[in-house]
Structures are given as structure tokens and as C-alpha cells.
C-alpha positions as CSV (number, residue, x, y, z in Angstrom):
1,M,-20.2,-35.5,-3.6
2,Q,-17.0,-33.6,-4.5
3,P,-13.8,-34.9,-3.0
4,N,-12.4,-32.9,0.1
5,K,-9.7,-30.8,-1.2
6,D,-9.1,-28.6,1.9
7,N,-5.5,-29.7,1.9
8,A,-5.1,-30.1,-1.9
9,A,-2.0,-28.7,-3.6
10,R,-2.1,-25.9,-6.0
11,S,-0.4,-25.7,-9.2
12,D,-0.3,-22.9,-11.8
13,V,-1.8,-24.2,-15.0
14,L,-3.8,-27.3,-16.2
15,V,-3.8,-27.9,-19.9
16,V,-6.7,-30.0,-21.0
17,D,-6.0,-31.1,-24.5
18,K,-9.0,-33.2,-25.8
19,D,-9.0,-31.6,-29.3
20,K,-6.6,-33.8,-31.2
21,D,-3.3,-32.6,-29.5
22,S,-4.0,-29.1,-30.5
23,L,-2.1,-27.8,-27.5
24,A,0.7,-30.3,-27.5
25,G,3.4,-27.7,-27.6
26,L,1.9,-25.4,-24.9
27,P,3.0,-27.1,-21.7
28,A,6.7,-26.8,-22.8
29,V,6.2,-23.1,-23.5
30,L,4.7,-22.5,-20.2
31,R,7.3,-24.4,-18.3
32,E,10.0,-22.3,-20.1
33,A,8.1,-19.2,-18.7
34,G,8.7,-20.7,-15.1
35,L,5.1,-22.0,-14.5
36,Q,4.2,-25.3,-13.0
37,V,2.0,-27.3,-15.6
38,T,-0.1,-30.3,-15.6
39,H,-1.2,-31.8,-19.0
40,V,-4.1,-34.1,-19.4
41,K,-5.8,-35.5,-22.6
42,S,-9.0,-37.4,-21.5
43,H,-12.2,-36.7,-19.7
44,D,-11.6,-39.3,-17.0
45,E,-7.9,-37.9,-16.5
46,T,-9.3,-34.3,-16.2
47,R,-11.8,-35.2,-13.7
48,A,-9.2,-37.2,-11.6
49,T,-6.8,-34.4,-11.8
50,L,-9.3,-31.8,-10.7
51,S,-10.4,-33.8,-7.7
52,Q,-6.9,-34.0,-6.4
53,M,-5.4,-30.5,-7.2
54,D,-6.4,-26.8,-7.5
55,F,-5.2,-24.7,-10.3
56,S,-4.9,-21.0,-10.9
57,V,-5.6,-21.4,-14.6
58,V,-7.2,-24.1,-16.7
59,V,-6.5,-24.0,-20.5
60,A,-8.9,-26.3,-22.3
61,A,-8.9,-27.1,-26.1
62,L,-12.4,-28.5,-26.8
63,E,-14.4,-29.2,-30.0
64,E,-17.0,-26.5,-30.5
65,H,-19.9,-28.9,-30.0
66,H,-18.3,-30.9,-27.3
67,A,-21.0,-31.5,-24.6
68,Q,-18.5,-31.6,-21.8
69,K,-17.3,-28.1,-22.5
70,Q,-19.9,-26.3,-20.4
71,T,-19.8,-29.1,-17.8
72,L,-16.1,-28.6,-17.3
73,L,-16.5,-24.8,-17.0
74,K,-19.4,-25.2,-14.4
75,V,-17.6,-27.6,-12.3
76,I,-14.4,-25.5,-12.1
77,K,-16.3,-22.1,-11.4
78,S,-18.5,-23.8,-8.6
79,N,-15.7,-25.6,-6.8
80,T,-12.9,-23.0,-7.1
81,P,-14.3,-19.6,-8.3
82,E,-10.9,-18.0,-8.1
83,T,-9.6,-20.4,-10.8
84,E,-9.6,-18.7,-14.2
85,V,-10.6,-20.8,-17.3
86,V,-9.4,-20.1,-20.8
87,L,-11.3,-21.9,-23.5
88,V,-9.9,-22.3,-27.1
89,S,-11.6,-24.0,-30.1
90,R,-11.0,-24.5,-33.9
91,S,-14.2,-22.9,-34.8
92,A,-14.9,-20.3,-32.0
93,T,-17.9,-18.2,-32.7
94,V,-19.1,-14.9,-31.2
95,D,-22.2,-16.7,-29.7
96,A,-20.1,-19.4,-28.1
97,A,-17.7,-16.8,-26.7
98,V,-20.5,-14.8,-25.1
99,R,-22.0,-17.9,-23.6
100,A,-18.7,-19.0,-22.1
101,M,-17.9,-15.4,-20.7
102,Q,-21.3,-15.3,-19.1
103,M,-20.7,-18.5,-17.4
104,G,-17.4,-17.2,-16.0
105,A,-14.6,-18.1,-18.5
106,F,-11.9,-15.7,-18.6
107,H,-11.4,-15.9,-22.3
108,Y,-12.9,-18.0,-25.3
109,L,-10.8,-17.5,-28.4
110,P,-9.8,-19.5,-31.7
111,L,-7.1,-22.0,-31.6
112,P,-3.8,-20.2,-32.5
113,E,-1.3,-21.6,-35.1
114,N,1.3,-21.1,-32.5
115,P,0.6,-22.2,-28.8
116,A,3.0,-19.4,-27.7
117,D,0.4,-17.0,-28.7
118,L,-1.7,-18.0,-25.7
119,V,1.0,-17.2,-23.2
120,I,-0.1,-13.5,-22.7
121,V,-3.6,-14.4,-22.2
122,I,-2.7,-17.2,-19.8
123,Q,-0.3,-14.8,-17.8
124,K,-3.1,-12.3,-17.5
125,A,-5.5,-15.0,-16.3
126,L,-2.9,-16.2,-13.8
127,E,-2.5,-12.6,-12.4
128,K,-6.3,-12.3,-11.9
129,S,-6.6,-15.7,-10.2
130,L,-3.6,-14.8,-7.8
131,L,-5.3,-11.6,-7.0
132,Q,-8.6,-13.4,-6.2
133,Q,-6.8,-16.0,-4.0
134,E,-5.1,-13.2,-2.0
135,L,-8.3,-11.4,-1.5
136,L,-10.2,-14.4,-0.4
137,E,-7.4,-14.9,2.3
138,L,-7.8,-11.4,3.4
139,R,-11.4,-11.8,3.7
140,H,-10.9,-14.8,6.0
141,V,-8.7,-12.6,8.1
142,L,-11.3,-9.8,8.3
143,R,-14.0,-12.4,9.3
144,G,-11.8,-13.9,12.0
145,Q,-11.5,-17.2,10.2
146,Q,-7.7,-17.1,10.2
147,A,-5.8,-16.5,13.5
148,M,-2.4,-16.6,11.8
149,P,-1.0,-13.1,11.3
150,M,-0.6,-12.9,7.5
151,L,1.7,-10.9,5.3
152,I,-0.1,-9.4,2.4
153,G,1.5,-9.5,-1.0
154,K,1.7,-11.4,-4.3
155,S,4.8,-9.6,-5.5
156,T,8.0,-11.8,-6.2
157,K,9.7,-10.3,-3.2
158,M,6.9,-11.1,-0.7
159,Q,6.5,-14.6,-2.1
160,A,10.2,-15.2,-1.5
161,L,9.9,-13.6,2.0
162,K,6.9,-16.0,2.9
163,R,9.0,-19.0,1.7
164,E,11.9,-17.9,3.9
165,I,9.6,-17.7,6.9
166,A,8.1,-21.1,6.4
167,R,11.7,-22.4,6.2
168,V,13.3,-21.0,9.2
169,A,10.2,-20.7,11.7
170,P,10.5,-24.4,12.8
171,L,14.4,-24.3,13.3
172,D,14.3,-22.6,16.8
173,C,17.4,-20.3,15.7
174,T,17.8,-16.6,16.4
175,V,16.4,-14.5,13.7
176,L,17.4,-10.9,12.7
177,I,14.4,-9.1,11.0
178,Q,15.6,-6.0,9.1
179,G,13.2,-3.5,7.4
180,E,12.1,0.1,7.3
181,T,9.6,1.4,9.9
182,G,6.1,0.4,9.1
183,T,7.1,-2.6,6.8
184,G,5.7,-5.2,9.3
185,K,8.5,-6.5,11.3
186,E,6.4,-7.5,14.3
187,M,3.9,-9.4,12.2
188,V,6.9,-11.3,10.7
189,A,8.0,-12.1,14.3
190,K,4.5,-13.4,15.2
191,M,4.4,-15.6,12.1
192,L,7.8,-17.0,13.0
193,H,6.5,-17.9,16.5
194,R,3.0,-19.2,15.3
195,L,4.9,-21.6,12.8
196,S,7.5,-22.7,15.4
197,L,7.6,-25.7,17.9
198,R,7.0,-22.9,20.6
199,S,3.6,-21.9,19.2
200,G,1.7,-23.0,22.3
201,K,3.8,-20.8,24.5
202,R,4.0,-17.1,25.0
203,F,5.1,-14.3,22.7
204,L,6.2,-10.9,23.9
205,A,7.7,-7.9,22.2
206,V,9.8,-5.1,23.8
207,N,11.0,-2.0,22.1
208,A,14.8,-1.9,23.0
209,G,14.9,1.8,21.8
210,A,12.1,3.1,24.1
211,F,14.1,2.8,27.4
212,N,17.3,4.0,28.9
213,A,19.8,1.2,30.0
214,E,18.4,1.2,33.6
215,L,14.9,0.9,32.7
216,L,15.5,-1.7,29.9
217,A,17.5,-3.9,32.3
218,N,14.5,-3.7,34.6
219,E,12.2,-4.6,31.8
220,L,14.2,-7.6,30.4
221,F,15.7,-9.0,33.7
222,G,13.3,-7.9,36.4
223,H,14.3,-6.8,39.9
224,E,14.4,-8.0,43.4
225,Q,12.4,-6.4,46.2
226,G,14.4,-3.4,47.6
227,A,16.7,-3.2,44.5
228,Y,16.0,0.5,44.3
229,T,13.7,3.1,45.6
230,G,10.1,2.0,44.8
231,A,10.8,-1.6,44.2
232,Q,8.4,-2.8,46.9
233,R,8.2,-6.4,45.5
234,T,10.1,-8.9,43.3
235,K,9.2,-8.5,39.6
236,A,10.2,-11.1,36.9
237,G,11.5,-9.6,33.6
238,V,10.3,-10.5,30.1
239,F,12.9,-13.2,29.6
240,E,11.4,-15.1,32.5
241,A,7.8,-14.3,31.5
242,T,8.5,-15.9,28.0
243,H,10.3,-19.0,29.4
244,Q,9.9,-21.7,26.5
245,G,8.3,-19.0,24.3
246,T,9.5,-16.4,21.9
247,L,10.7,-12.8,22.8
248,L,11.1,-10.1,20.1
249,L,13.5,-7.4,20.8
250,D,12.3,-4.6,18.4
251,E,14.6,-1.9,17.4
252,I,17.6,-3.6,18.7
253,G,19.8,-1.2,16.9
254,E,18.9,1.5,19.3
255,M,19.9,-0.6,22.4
256,P,22.6,1.1,24.6
257,L,26.1,-0.5,24.4
258,G,26.1,-1.4,28.1
259,M,22.9,-3.3,27.6
260,Q,24.3,-5.1,24.6
261,V,26.9,-6.7,26.9
262,Q,24.2,-7.9,29.2
263,L,22.2,-9.3,26.5
264,L,25.1,-11.2,25.0
265,R,25.8,-12.8,28.4
266,V,22.0,-14.0,28.5
267,L,22.4,-15.5,25.1
268,Q,25.6,-17.4,26.0
269,E,24.7,-18.5,29.4
270,R,20.9,-18.9,29.0
271,T,20.4,-17.4,32.5
272,V,19.3,-14.0,33.7
273,V,20.2,-12.2,37.1
274,R,17.5,-9.7,38.3
275,V,18.5,-6.3,39.0
276,G,19.6,-6.2,42.7
277,G,19.8,-10.0,42.8
278,T,22.7,-12.5,42.6
279,E,20.8,-15.8,41.6
280,E,21.1,-16.9,38.0
281,I,17.8,-17.9,36.7
282,P,17.7,-20.3,33.8
283,V,15.6,-19.1,30.8
284,D,14.8,-21.0,27.6
285,V,13.7,-18.4,25.2
286,R,13.8,-18.1,21.3
287,L,15.1,-14.6,20.6
288,L,14.0,-12.6,17.5
289,A,15.5,-9.1,16.9
290,A,14.2,-6.4,14.6
291,T,15.8,-3.2,13.4
292,H,15.3,-0.5,10.8
293,R,19.0,0.2,10.9
294,D,21.8,-1.3,8.8
295,I,23.4,-3.1,11.8
296,E,26.7,-4.1,9.8
297,R,27.2,-0.4,9.4
298,E,26.4,0.3,12.9
299,V,29.1,-2.3,14.0
300,E,31.6,-0.5,11.6
301,R,30.8,2.7,13.4
302,G,31.2,1.3,16.8
303,R,27.6,1.7,17.7
304,F,26.9,-2.0,18.0
305,R,29.0,-4.8,19.3
306,Q,30.3,-7.1,16.7
307,D,30.1,-10.2,18.9
308,L,26.4,-9.6,19.6
309,F,25.8,-9.1,15.9
310,Y,27.2,-12.5,15.1
311,R,24.9,-14.0,17.9
312,L,21.9,-12.4,16.5
313,N,22.6,-12.9,12.7
314,V,22.1,-16.5,12.6
315,F,19.5,-16.0,9.9
316,T,18.4,-12.6,8.5
317,L,15.0,-11.7,6.9
318,H,14.9,-8.4,4.9
319,L,11.4,-6.9,4.5
320,P,11.0,-4.8,1.4
321,A,9.7,-1.3,1.6
322,L,6.2,-0.7,0.1
323,R,7.8,1.4,-2.7
324,E,9.7,-1.8,-3.8
325,R,6.5,-3.8,-4.3
326,V,4.0,-1.2,-5.7
327,D,2.1,-4.3,-7.3
328,D,1.0,-5.1,-3.7
329,I,-0.6,-1.6,-3.1
330,P,-4.0,-2.5,-4.6
331,L,-4.2,-5.6,-2.4
332,F,-3.7,-3.4,0.8
333,C,-6.1,-0.9,-0.5
334,H,-8.8,-3.7,-0.9
335,Y,-8.0,-5.1,2.6
336,F,-7.9,-1.7,4.6
337,L,-11.0,-0.4,2.6
338,E,-12.9,-3.5,3.6
339,K,-11.5,-3.4,7.2
340,F,-12.5,0.1,8.0
341,A,-15.8,0.2,6.0
342,T,-16.9,-2.8,8.2
343,S,-15.5,-1.2,11.3
344,F,-17.2,2.2,10.7
345,K,-20.4,0.6,9.2
346,K,-20.1,2.3,5.9
347,D,-21.3,1.0,2.5
348,I,-18.2,1.8,0.5
349,T,-17.5,-0.6,-2.4
350,G,-14.3,0.7,-3.9
351,M,-12.1,3.6,-5.0
352,E,-11.7,5.4,-8.1
353,D,-8.7,4.7,-10.5
354,E,-7.2,8.0,-10.0
355,V,-7.0,7.4,-6.2
356,L,-5.4,4.1,-6.6
357,G,-3.0,5.7,-9.2
358,A,-2.1,8.4,-6.8
359,L,-1.5,5.9,-4.0
360,M,0.8,3.8,-6.4
361,A,2.9,6.8,-7.2
362,H,3.5,7.8,-3.8
363,P,6.9,6.9,-2.2
364,F,5.3,5.9,1.2
365,P,8.2,6.7,3.7
366,G,6.0,5.3,6.3
367,N,5.2,2.1,4.4
368,V,2.3,0.0,5.1
369,R,1.4,1.8,8.3
370,E,1.2,5.0,6.4
371,L,-1.1,3.6,3.8
372,E,-3.4,2.1,6.3
373,N,-3.7,5.6,8.1
374,L,-4.6,7.0,4.6
375,I,-7.2,4.6,3.9
376,E,-8.7,4.9,7.3
377,R,-9.0,8.6,6.8
378,A,-10.5,8.3,3.5
379,V,-13.2,6.1,4.6
380,V,-13.9,8.4,7.6
381,L,-14.4,11.3,5.1
382,C,-16.2,9.3,2.4
383,D,-20.1,9.4,2.5
384,G,-20.6,7.8,-1.0
385,P,-20.0,4.4,-2.5
386,T,-16.4,5.1,-3.6
387,I,-13.2,6.7,-2.3
388,Q,-12.4,9.7,-4.4
389,L,-9.2,11.8,-4.8
390,R,-10.7,14.7,-2.6
391,H,-10.6,12.1,0.3
392,L,-6.9,12.0,0.4
393,P,-4.7,14.6,1.9
394,Q,-4.0,17.7,-0.1
395,E,-0.5,16.7,-1.1
396,F,-2.1,13.9,-3.4
397,H,-4.5,16.3,-5.3
398,N,-1.8,17.6,-7.8
399,A,0.7,14.8,-7.3
400,P,1.8,12.5,-10.1
401,V,-0.6,9.7,-10.9
402,M,0.5,6.1,-11.9
403,S,-1.9,3.8,-13.8
404,P,-3.1,1.1,-11.5
405,H,-2.6,-1.4,-14.4
406,A,1.0,-0.3,-15.0
407,A,3.6,-2.9,-15.8
408,Q,6.9,-3.4,-14.1
409,T,9.9,-3.5,-16.4
410,D,13.6,-2.9,-16.3
411,E,12.7,0.6,-17.1
412,G,10.4,1.0,-14.0
413,L,6.6,1.2,-13.7
414,L,5.2,2.3,-17.2
415,P,2.1,4.5,-17.9
416,L,-0.9,2.5,-19.1
417,A,-0.8,3.9,-22.6
418,E,2.7,2.6,-23.1
419,V,1.8,-0.8,-21.6
420,E,-1.2,-1.0,-24.0
421,R,1.0,0.1,-27.1
422,R,3.6,-2.5,-26.3
423,H,1.1,-5.2,-25.7
424,I,-0.8,-4.5,-29.0
425,L,2.5,-4.5,-31.0
426,A,3.6,-7.7,-29.4
427,V,0.2,-9.4,-30.3
428,L,0.5,-8.1,-33.9
429,T,4.0,-9.4,-34.1
430,S,3.0,-12.8,-32.8
431,V,0.3,-13.2,-35.6
432,Q,2.3,-11.7,-38.4
433,D,0.2,-8.5,-38.5
434,N,-3.0,-10.3,-39.0
435,K,-5.5,-7.5,-37.7
436,G,-8.5,-9.8,-37.3
437,Q,-6.6,-12.5,-35.3
438,A,-5.0,-9.6,-33.3
439,A,-8.3,-8.1,-32.4
440,R,-9.7,-11.4,-31.3
441,I,-6.8,-12.1,-28.9
442,L,-7.1,-8.5,-27.6
443,G,-10.8,-9.1,-27.0
444,I,-11.8,-5.9,-29.1
445,D,-13.4,-5.4,-32.5
446,R,-11.4,-4.4,-35.5
447,A,-12.6,-0.9,-35.5
448,T,-11.4,-0.4,-32.0
449,L,-8.0,-2.0,-32.8
450,W,-7.7,0.4,-35.9
451,R,-8.4,3.5,-33.6
452,K,-5.7,2.4,-31.0
453,L,-3.3,1.7,-34.0
454,Q,-3.8,5.2,-35.2
455,R,-3.4,6.7,-31.7
456,Y,-0.1,4.9,-31.1
457,G,1.3,5.4,-34.6
458,L,1.4,1.6,-35.4
459,E,-0.7,1.9,-38.5
460,A,1.2,2.9,-41.6
């Protein structure tokens, strides 16, 4: 029986070095690259470590005829299919590599002279593993197995945002959530509520920009019977309705100045007075505020009260726009495609690369909401197994297309051809221009490598 690892910690890389310290220098190289690494050297140590922790990537140096090689691979892929396994051996053969890949190995390659040569392969395996983990979480959401609202994203900015949410959620302080329209501000607010000590109480959201001052006061504070024409009975406002819970004031940057004064008083006194009433009613509410505006600039322009800004700005979360995290677009596409294909009962399995490329090149002024609408429309129009470019609006048909596999650098997102050229050059440099070794690392034959070298002008 396998140990229960439902609550197991997850680390980046497990290095299994049972081949005479062949990978002794690899852990240090990986740690320098910012990865969490665990290093084991025996069968018992490997088994114990795998029973206690999950890993995104396992790198194992094993003798070619080691009987436990296939066993290790089977155990890992059966228990955690999203874990990628890289096998290295002093005497790797084509037959052994084929068998390993058929069993689910990410790569099987000869032991390099310099462990640093493995880093590129390991980073690619890590990217694939993280994508699989994220997709697994998304499927749990679609199947109703996860009630917690979840922010989709594996990009650096989104991982940092998730850590900030987890840190501030239990603290019961006011949080200001800033981000463009469609970035998921209300979802962040719901996550803060679900992770807080008030999670068992009510969560309500009010759009502060959707009402004039009189209607907003009635919505927030309620009214007494006879307070105005038509007020036939007493009505509690949302502050009372969310007592001991969480209230989100969305688009607070649109709130009229007169209402800002009343809100400041509620935050200071922890009481509300209904419209037309005189009694102060105690309220215990955690307030979250969201806006697409730059509130500090609004304060400078006199459109937002500085004292209220200080009250709200105890902790600020900044949500990145979708164009700032292009790497997350494929995840959203997978999620929305599966969601709407299930909803509309259509057998759609994916989308063509040019569709994904067109979406990744789009600036998305409407952010995630705009992308969701595009995928829903495409699913409605699609009658085949894959989404095609013709299923997107006309504006995408002749628009620039980005490679779905482009890499992010200081120069921006690069075309796939340039990414491939640079990667081949880096591999050649790492093996001192040894074409045979470079081809094995790249996973192609020498003839294919020669053609690519000719194409990119790398062959003298």
C-alpha cells in the first residue's frame, strides 16, 4: 500500500544518484538556478523520500542494466503522473531510450561530462510538469471537486500574487485590490474570504460605481420605514447583512465624494445609521475594496479622499493584466475550452497552433473576461474536433501570430524560430561543438540537426 500523500509537500527536483556519484555536481547547479533540490544516493533513501514528498521532476543516474530503473519509473508515473522523469546513463542506447520514453520518461540521454548540460532538459521537464499540475487543478474545478475560487496562472507574477493572498487572507485587515477590468478582482476577494477566519460567514459584493449617492447609501446602510416615498418597510443594508462576514466594494474609485465621507465614518466607528434613522447599529465587517483606477492619482486630482485612501490601503494587491502574463494564455484556453465544450456537449479536443498564436499576440484590453468570451464563441461555431482560426472574429484572421512556444526574454516574446536557433547554439556551445552529443541532447538525429544548422546559418 502506498503511503497517503494527500498533504505531502512538493519540491522542484529530486536527484537520484546511484551511479557512482555521477550527478554529484548537479544539485548545486540547480540550486544556483533557483530550484528546490533533494539529493539521494540509495534505493532505500529514494523510496523513503518519494513516500514523503512529491516532485515536479526526478533526475535519476542509473546503470544501464540496473533492475530498479524501470521499477522507479513505473512507481513515479503511477503515483504522480504529472511528475516528469529524466533518466541518464553512462551507456545509453537507442533501444533503452525508446523503452523509457514508452513508459513515460521525459528524456533518456547519455551522462554528460558537465552536469550543467542537463539544466536545459530539466527546466523543460519542469515547465511541462507545472503545466500538467495546473491543468489537473483546473479539471478539479470543472468537475466540482474544488469549491475554492482559483486564480489560473503559472507565471512568476501570478505565483507571487497567490503567495500574497495566502499571507494576507487570515490577517483580517482591509485590502485594496487593484487591476484592470476583467483581471479577476472579485475572484481574488472571494479567495481572501475563503482563506480568512470569516470563511463560514457571508460574502457580498457591491459595485460602488453603479449607483448615485442616494441609491448607494440605501444599498450600503439600508433605510427605515417611511424614510422616503416608497419605503414601506425597514430594510437592512449590506453592512448589516454581512455582519461578521466580508464585504467587497467593487470599483470604489467611482464612489461619489459625499459617500466617501460616510464610508470613512463607518470604518472608524464600526457602526451604520440607516437612511431616515438615528440609531447607530454596530457592524463587524471585513472590508475589501477593488478598483481599476490609480487611486493615488485620483487623490492627487481631488477625486478621492486621502483619509479614506489611507484607511483602505492597509495592504494592496496588484493584479497583472493578461498581456503581462502571456505564458498563462494557453492555460486559460485549455480551461475555457474544456468548460464550454462540456457545457455545450461538443467533442472538441483542442485548438490549432495558429489559433493559440493569434490569441497570445492579442493585447486583450478586456483581459481574462475577453478571452473567455472569445473561447465561448469559438466553441459555439466549431463543429469539428479542433478550434480553427476561422472560428475567431475577423480581426484575428490577418493579425500578427505569436508562436505558442515562444520564450520570454528581456527583448520580449521571441518567435519560435529564434528560440530554436538560440537553444541549438547554447547546446552546441555547452558540448564544445560536438554535433553527435548535441543531437542526442536535442532529441533529434544528426541529419535533422545539420539541416537546422544550415537553415539558421550556424554551419560554416
